[in-house]
C-alpha positions as CSV (number, residue, x, y, z in Angstrom):
1,M,167.1,145.0,158.5
2,R,165.4,141.8,159.2
3,C,165.1,139.4,156.3
4,V,164.5,135.7,155.6
5,I,166.9,133.8,153.5
6,A,166.5,130.0,153.1
7,R,163.7,130.0,155.7
8,Y,166.0,131.5,158.4
9,P,165.7,135.0,159.7
10,F,168.8,137.3,159.6
11,D,169.3,140.8,161.0
12,L,171.5,142.4,158.3
13,T,173.0,145.8,158.2
14,K,174.8,147.6,155.4
15,S,178.0,148.0,157.4
16,G,177.8,144.3,158.5
17,V,177.6,143.2,154.8
18,L,180.5,145.5,153.9
19,D,182.6,144.0,156.8
20,S,181.7,140.4,155.8
21,M,182.7,141.0,152.2
22,K,186.0,142.8,153.0
23,G,188.9,140.8,151.6
24,V,186.7,138.4,149.6
25,T,187.7,138.1,146.0
26,P,184.7,138.2,143.6
27,E,184.1,135.0,141.6
28,L,183.2,135.0,137.9
29,I,179.7,136.5,137.4
30,T,177.4,134.3,135.4
31,G,174.0,135.5,136.8
32,E,172.7,138.2,139.0
33,S,175.3,140.3,140.7
34,V,175.5,143.0,143.4
35,T,177.9,145.9,143.8
36,I,179.4,146.0,147.3
37,G,182.0,148.8,147.7
38,R,183.9,149.0,144.4
39,R,183.4,145.4,143.5
40,R,180.7,143.3,141.8
41,Y,180.0,139.9,143.3
42,P,177.6,137.1,142.3
43,V,174.6,137.2,144.6
44,K,175.0,133.5,145.4
45,Q,178.6,134.2,146.7
46,V,177.4,137.1,148.8
47,G,174.5,135.0,150.2
48,Q,176.9,132.2,151.1
49,V,179.3,134.6,152.9
50,I,176.7,136.6,154.9
51,T,174.5,133.6,155.8
52,R,177.2,130.9,156.1
53,Q,174.8,128.5,154.3
54,D,175.3,126.3,151.2
55,R,174.4,128.1,148.0
56,R,171.8,125.4,147.2
57,D,169.8,126.4,150.3
58,F,168.7,129.8,149.0
59,T,167.7,131.5,145.8
60,A,169.4,134.5,144.1
61,D,166.1,136.4,144.4
62,E,166.1,136.1,148.2
63,V,169.6,137.7,148.3
64,V,168.8,140.3,145.7
65,R,165.7,141.3,147.8
66,A,167.8,141.6,150.9
67,M,170.7,143.5,149.3
68,T,168.3,145.9,147.5
69,G,166.6,146.5,150.9
70,L,169.9,147.4,152.4
71,G,170.6,149.9,149.6
72,F,173.1,148.0,147.5
73,T,172.9,148.1,143.7
74,C,171.9,144.8,142.1
75,H,172.3,143.9,138.5
76,A,170.3,141.5,136.4
77,R,171.9,138.6,134.5
78,L,174.1,139.7,131.7
79,E,172.8,138.8,128.3
80,A,175.3,137.9,125.6
81,A,175.2,140.2,122.5
82,P,174.0,138.4,119.4
83,V,176.8,137.3,117.1
84,R,176.3,138.0,113.4
85,V,177.5,135.1,111.3
86,P,178.1,135.9,107.7
87,T,176.5,133.7,105.0
88,A,178.6,131.7,102.6
89,V,178.0,134.3,99.9
90,Q,179.2,137.1,102.2
91,T,182.3,135.1,103.2
92,A,183.2,134.3,99.6
93,S,182.6,137.9,98.6
94,A,184.9,139.1,101.4
95,L,187.6,136.7,100.4
96,L,187.4,138.0,96.8
97,G,187.9,141.5,97.9
98,S,184.6,143.0,98.9
99,A,184.9,146.0,101.3
100,S,182.9,144.6,104.2
101,L,180.5,142.0,105.4
102,D,177.7,144.6,106.1
103,G,176.0,144.1,102.8
């Protein structure tokens, strides 16, 4: 598949991407990610490996578009679950023996 990443054309194949990512340890995922084989990689890491360009030269969207076109599963940025912080009254009530903070 022919795609443009960072204004440069690339002829990518699914098997070529699999070969390029073989033996590469996934970095910590902080944004969009792509599943390649059994592993999930940050899209910027995949883009850097397959294009041999600096990560600042291309966007995550360019890589997501290319990987989706090749049939890989891409995942959106993980959103953190909201944390429920108990109020002062709930904390005091729990300290004095209340059953739970769900009141």
